[in-house]
Backbone as CSV, one residue per row, in Angstrom:
resi,resn,N_x,N_y,N_z,CA_x,CA_y,CA_z,C_x,C_y,C_z
1,UNK,85.731,86.355,-31.577,84.922,85.148,-31.508,83.451,85.552,-31.541
2,UNK,82.695,84.970,-32.447,81.286,85.326,-32.554,80.414,84.290,-31.865
3,UNK,79.330,84.760,-31.301,78.380,83.874,-30.638,77.296,83.465,-31.620
4,UNK,76.776,82.249,-31.405,75.646,81.804,-32.194,74.409,82.537,-31.699
5,UNK,73.653,83.149,-32.607,72.458,83.871,-32.140,71.443,82.908,-31.526
6,UNK,70.774,83.367,-30.490,69.749,82.572,-29.843,68.474,82.626,-30.687
7,UNK,67.936,81.456,-30.952,66.689,81.381,-31.708,65.546,81.274,-30.703
8,UNK,64.613,82.171,-30.815,63.493,82.212,-29.884,62.464,81.139,-30.233
9,UNK,61.936,80.495,-29.195,60.838,79.549,-29.393,59.577,80.339,-29.707
10,UNK,58.960,80.000,-30.827,57.744,80.692,-31.245,56.674,79.645,-31.515
11,UNK,55.509,79.851,-30.909,54.393,78.925,-31.141,54.096,78.831,-32.631
12,UNK,53.765,77.613,-33.061,53.474,77.370,-34.471,51.978,77.250,-34.738
13,UNK,51.196,77.040,-33.700,49.764,76.840,-33.879,48.988,77.958,-33.207
14,UNK,47.769,78.137,-33.671,46.905,79.176,-33.116,45.925,78.617,-32.087
15,UNK,45.603,77.323,-32.201,44.618,76.731,-31.306,45.149,75.413,-30.748
16,UNK,44.530,74.981,-29.664,44.895,73.700,-29.081,44.528,72.555,-30.031
17,UNK,43.441,72.708,-30.762,43.020,71.676,-31.720,44.064,71.487,-32.820
18,UNK,44.640,72.588,-33.268,45.682,72.514,-34.293,46.926,71.816,-33.743
19,UNK,47.310,72.148,-32.522,48.456,71.481,-31.893,48.173,69.993,-31.722
20,UNK,46.943,69.651,-31.343,46.564,68.247,-31.163,46.707,67.477,-32.470
21,UNK,46.381,68.122,-33.592,46.525,67.481,-34.901,47.969,67.008,-35.100
22,UNK,48.930,67.831,-34.713,50.333,67.457,-34.874,50.753,66.402,-33.869
23,UNK,50.182,66.434,-32.683,50.453,65.378,-31.705,49.968,64.036,-32.241
24,UNK,48.804,64.038,-32.876,48.257,62.807,-33.467,49.127,62.341,-34.635
25,UNK,49.602,63.260,-35.458,50.516,62.888,-36.546,51.789,62.252,-35.990
26,UNK,52.312,62.806,-34.903,53.509,62.234,-34.280,53.214,60.843,-33.728
27,UNK,52.077,60.688,-33.057,51.697,59.375,-32.512,51.543,58.348,-33.626
28,UNK,50.991,58.773,-34.746,50.827,57.879,-35.892,52.183,57.417,-36.415
29,UNK,53.127,58.342,-36.518,54.476,57.988,-36.971,55.130,56.999,-36.009
30,UNK,54.925,57.203,-34.710,55.465,56.287,-33.693,54.882,54.890,-33.893
31,UNK,53.574,54.818,-34.015,52.914,53.519,-34.155,53.289,52.824,-35.467
32,UNK,53.553,53.596,-36.506,53.994,53.009,-37.776,55.348,52.314,-37.650
33,UNK,56.121,52.704,-36.640,57.414,52.065,-36.368,57.329,51.121,-35.166
34,UNK,56.101,50.709,-34.845,55.828,49.728,-33.790,56.221,50.214,-32.394
35,UNK,56.124,51.528,-32.163,56.340,52.059,-30.824,55.266,51.553,-29.877
36,UNK,55.603,51.509,-28.600,54.701,50.970,-27.583,54.258,52.052,-26.606
37,UNK,53.158,51.784,-25.907,52.656,52.635,-24.815,52.652,54.113,-25.209
38,UNK,51.973,54.420,-26.298,51.938,55.785,-26.827,50.863,56.578,-26.097
39,UNK,51.274,57.722,-25.556,50.353,58.610,-24.847,50.486,60.017,-25.386
40,UNK,49.354,60.686,-25.501,49.318,62.113,-25.795,48.835,62.786,-24.523
41,UNK,49.691,63.576,-23.921,49.379,64.250,-22.655,49.070,65.712,-22.943
42,UNK,47.925,66.184,-22.484,47.548,67.585,-22.648,48.122,68.406,-21.491
43,UNK,48.926,69.386,-21.825,49.564,70.229,-20.815,48.900,71.595,-20.712
44,UNK,47.855,71.797,-21.491,47.170,73.094,-21.512,46.692,73.445,-20.099
45,UNK,47.055,74.623,-19.652,46.660,75.090,-18.330,47.589,74.630,-17.218
46,UNK,48.523,73.721,-17.524,49.455,73.231,-16.510,50.843,73.847,-16.644
47,UNK,51.218,74.177,-17.876,52.526,74.757,-18.141,52.485,75.496,-19.466
48,UNK,53.432,76.399,-19.654,53.544,77.115,-20.924,54.599,76.501,-21.835
49,UNK,55.261,75.429,-21.371,56.369,74.875,-22.163,55.902,74.197,-23.447
50,UNK,54.691,73.680,-23.479,54.140,73.034,-24.672,52.655,72.803,-24.432
51,UNK,51.919,72.559,-25.514,50.508,72.206,-25.387,50.336,70.705,-25.160
52,UNK,51.229,69.914,-25.790,51.132,68.458,-25.686,52.508,67.825,-25.594
53,UNK,52.565,66.736,-24.843,53.684,65.802,-24.880,53.165,64.533,-25.542
54,UNK,53.993,63.931,-26.358,53.722,62.600,-26.875,54.818,61.714,-26.310
55,UNK,54.426,60.680,-25.555,55.383,59.737,-24.969,55.283,58.415,-25.698
56,UNK,56.423,57.789,-25.929,56.448,56.499,-26.607,57.626,55.685,-26.109
57,UNK,57.479,54.375,-26.197,58.521,53.443,-25.775,58.986,52.632,-26.971
58,UNK,60.301,52.396,-27.010,60.910,51.538,-28.022,61.669,50.429,-27.303
59,UNK,61.846,49.321,-27.995,62.487,48.164,-27.366,63.984,48.051,-27.646
60,UNK,64.520,48.940,-28.462,65.960,48.900,-28.750,66.432,50.282,-29.167
61,UNK,67.749,50.475,-29.150,68.333,51.742,-29.608,67.979,52.001,-31.069
62,UNK,68.033,50.949,-31.876,67.717,51.073,-33.295,66.273,51.534,-33.474
63,UNK,65.355,50.990,-32.682,63.963,51.394,-32.789,63.756,52.825,-32.299
64,UNK,64.478,53.236,-31.248,64.394,54.627,-30.777,64.738,55.564,-31.934
65,UNK,65.827,55.276,-32.624,66.276,56.109,-33.748,65.260,56.069,-34.892
66,UNK,64.755,54.885,-35.212,63.788,54.756,-36.306,62.516,55.553,-36.012
67,UNK,62.050,55.501,-34.767,60.846,56.248,-34.386,61.112,57.748,-34.463
68,UNK,62.234,58.197,-33.903,62.563,59.628,-33.941,62.655,60.120,-35.384
69,UNK,63.297,59.345,-36.255,63.403,59.724,-37.663,62.027,59.774,-38.328
70,UNK,61.178,58.803,-38.034,59.842,58.749,-38.637,58.995,59.943,-38.206
71,UNK,59.085,60.323,-36.938,58.348,61.490,-36.448,58.844,62.740,-37.160
72,UNK,60.162,62.901,-37.228,60.720,64.099,-37.855,60.311,64.199,-39.331
73,UNK,60.404,63.104,-40.052,60.012,63.094,-41.467,58.512,63.336,-41.617
74,UNK,57.714,62.643,-40.819,56.262,62.787,-40.914,55.784,64.190,-40.643
75,UNK,56.336,64.830,-39.619,55.912,66.198,-39.314,56.461,67.191,-40.343
76,UNK,57.679,66.946,-40.837,58.248,67.808,-41.865,57.379,67.772,-43.130
77,UNK,56.892,66.585,-43.482,56.026,66.447,-44.659,54.695,67.183,-44.479
78,UNK,54.362,67.489,-43.230,53.144,68.245,-42.936,53.442,69.695,-42.569
79,UNK,54.639,70.150,-42.940,54.971,71.564,-42.777,55.609,71.964,-41.464
80,UNK,55.977,70.993,-40.648,56.582,71.312,-39.354,58.034,70.909,-39.327
81,UNK,58.884,71.858,-38.978,60.312,71.585,-38.815,60.628,71.555,-37.324
82,UNK,61.401,70.563,-36.913,61.754,70.426,-35.506,62.566,71.640,-35.055
83,UNK,62.264,72.146,-33.853,62.980,73.293,-33.301,64.264,72.847,-32.616
84,UNK,64.207,71.708,-31.914,65.379,71.229,-31.161,65.274,69.718,-30.971
85,UNK,66.407,69.031,-31.064,66.467,67.584,-30.845,67.570,67.293,-29.840
86,UNK,67.274,66.382,-28.910,68.286,65.928,-27.955,68.231,64.414,-27.836
87,UNK,69.384,63.807,-27.518,69.437,62.398,-27.189,69.825,61.460,-28.315
88,UNK,70.145,61.987,-29.487,70.484,61.104,-30.604,71.835,60.408,-30.417
89,UNK,72.658,60.904,-29.503,73.954,60.279,-29.266,73.803,58.966,-28.500
90,UNK,72.953,58.947,-27.486,72.825,57.766,-26.623,71.638,56.876,-26.959
91,UNK,70.609,57.450,-27.570,69.406,56.719,-27.997,68.687,55.998,-26.858
92,UNK,68.710,56.590,-25.681,67.935,56.071,-24.548,66.685,56.915,-24.336
93,UNK,66.785,58.194,-24.673,65.658,59.114,-24.576,65.888,60.206,-25.621
94,UNK,65.133,60.179,-26.672,65.243,61.215,-27.703,64.062,62.166,-27.537
95,UNK,64.382,63.439,-27.498,63.379,64.488,-27.353,63.348,65.286,-28.653
96,UNK,62.170,65.406,-29.231,61.961,66.222,-30.430,61.035,67.364,-30.027
97,UNK,61.564,68.575,-30.000,60.814,69.738,-29.531,60.295,70.523,-30.729
98,UNK,58.983,70.546,-30.865,58.319,71.311,-31.910,57.623,72.537,-31.322
99,UNK,58.002,72.936,-30.131,57.489,74.069,-29.371,56.101,73.772,-28.817
100,UNK,55.103,73.628,-29.662,53.738,73.349,-29.204,53.579,71.891,-28.774
101,UNK,54.325,71.015,-29.427,54.275,69.580,-29.162,55.699,69.097,-28.956
102,UNK,55.920,68.351,-27.882,57.236,67.772,-27.605,57.080,66.255,-27.573
103,UNK,57.872,65.580,-28.390,57.800,64.128,-28.486,58.974,63.539,-27.723
104,UNK,58.666,62.572,-26.852,59.680,61.874,-26.062,59.663,60.408,-26.483
105,UNK,60.775,59.930,-27.027,60.892,58.533,-27.419,61.901,57.890,-26.474
106,UNK,61.416,56.960,-25.672,62.237,56.338,-24.640,62.586,54.901,-24.977
107,UNK,63.798,54.519,-24.614,64.133,53.106,-24.516,63.344,52.610,-23.307
108,UNK,62.903,51.378,-23.329,62.004,50.830,-22.305,62.434,51.154,-20.869
109,UNK,63.684,50.891,-20.522,64.165,51.131,-19.154,64.218,52.618,-18.810
110,UNK,64.556,53.442,-19.783,64.658,54.882,-19.533,63.294,55.486,-19.228
111,UNK,62.263,55.019,-19.883,60.928,55.586,-19.625,60.521,55.349,-18.177
112,UNK,60.760,54.162,-17.707,60.431,53.846,-16.317,61.306,54.663,-15.357
113,UNK,62.593,54.772,-15.653,63.530,55.471,-14.777,63.177,56.956,-14.639
114,UNK,62.922,57.628,-15.766,62.675,59.068,-15.727,61.246,59.421,-15.316
115,UNK,60.305,58.546,-15.518,58.966,58.685,-14.967,58.170,59.898,-15.385
116,UNK,58.240,60.294,-16.645,57.426,61.434,-17.084,55.940,61.153,-16.925
117,UNK,55.558,59.882,-17.056,54.144,59.527,-16.852,53.708,59.906,-15.435
118,UNK,54.575,59.664,-14.454,54.261,60.012,-13.061,54.386,61.519,-12.833
119,UNK,55.407,62.122,-13.417,55.645,63.554,-13.228,54.453,64.384,-13.704
120,UNK,53.854,63.975,-14.818,52.705,64.675,-15.365,51.419,63.899,-15.088
121,UNK,51.387,63.189,-13.987,50.252,62.350,-13.621,48.955,63.095,-13.400
122,UNK,49.033,64.411,-13.161,47.809,65.189,-12.953,47.241,65.735,-14.265
123,UNK,47.903,65.461,-15.367,47.450,65.954,-16.672,46.557,64.928,-17.370
124,UNK,45.518,65.395,-18.054,44.702,64.451,-18.832,45.507,63.919,-20.016
125,UNK,45.264,62.657,-20.347,45.990,62.065,-21.467,45.117,61.072,-22.204
126,UNK,45.587,60.708,-23.378,44.953,59.666,-24.176,46.017,58.634,-24.514
127,UNK,45.672,57.372,-24.351,46.526,56.298,-24.826,46.108,56.028,-26.268
128,UNK,47.098,55.918,-27.148,46.818,55.724,-28.567,47.303,54.337,-28.975
129,UNK,46.408,53.562,-29.559,46.764,52.228,-30.041,46.352,52.098,-31.501
130,UNK,47.076,51.245,-32.190,46.799,50.986,-33.592,46.061,49.663,-33.692
131,UNK,44.922,49.667,-34.338,44.128,48.459,-34.516,43.881,48.261,-36.006
132,UNK,43.410,47.099,-36.398,43.097,46.885,-37.819,42.081,47.893,-38.363
133,UNK,41.249,48.453,-37.500,40.249,49.429,-37.935,40.749,50.872,-37.861
134,UNK,41.990,51.078,-37.415,42.554,52.416,-37.314,42.988,52.735,-35.893
135,UNK,43.366,53.980,-35.694,43.822,54.416,-34.381,42.663,54.474,-33.392
136,UNK,42.948,54.057,-32.156,41.979,54.128,-31.082,42.571,55.009,-29.990
137,UNK,41.799,56.013,-29.548,42.211,56.941,-28.511,41.402,56.628,-27.262
138,UNK,42.103,56.246,-26.204,41.438,55.912,-24.947,41.753,57.019,-23.944
139,UNK,40.779,57.876,-23.654,41.031,58.969,-22.728,41.115,58.482,-21.281
140,UNK,41.969,59.132,-20.550,42.090,58.876,-19.115,42.199,60.216,-18.426
141,UNK,41.696,60.271,-17.254,41.779,61.490,-16.464,42.520,61.147,-15.193
142,UNK,43.480,61.997,-14.832,44.228,61.777,-13.592,43.278,61.908,-12.397
143,UNK,43.573,61.152,-11.368,42.751,61.230,-10.143,43.022,62.496,-9.376
């Protein structure tokens, strides 16, 4: 019986600015599918697991899947292949791990239940909204 070789997580970006570019691309894909409450959380200096989290809310299982697919396609078109995906079976919380950037797409109730916003409450973040004039980034700093 052969084992599946373990694939090592390897950073894809050289700078935080480069990683942020991909976080913004992911947020844009989310908003294009009418995702709600989109946040880009900077994890730099807080953990080594990723540079950014992108959090988003969807109002249905179908929308969770549509957002996850849009993010995957959008980042792939920009040269990024997803390293790991979880949650496509239940569609309550889909995680797309790109190593430097991790995207979390939650069904409305799941986002509140799991509370990643509270868990990473000490991290600086930006709320991203789509307006007729383009994306608006509203920075917030944890207390």
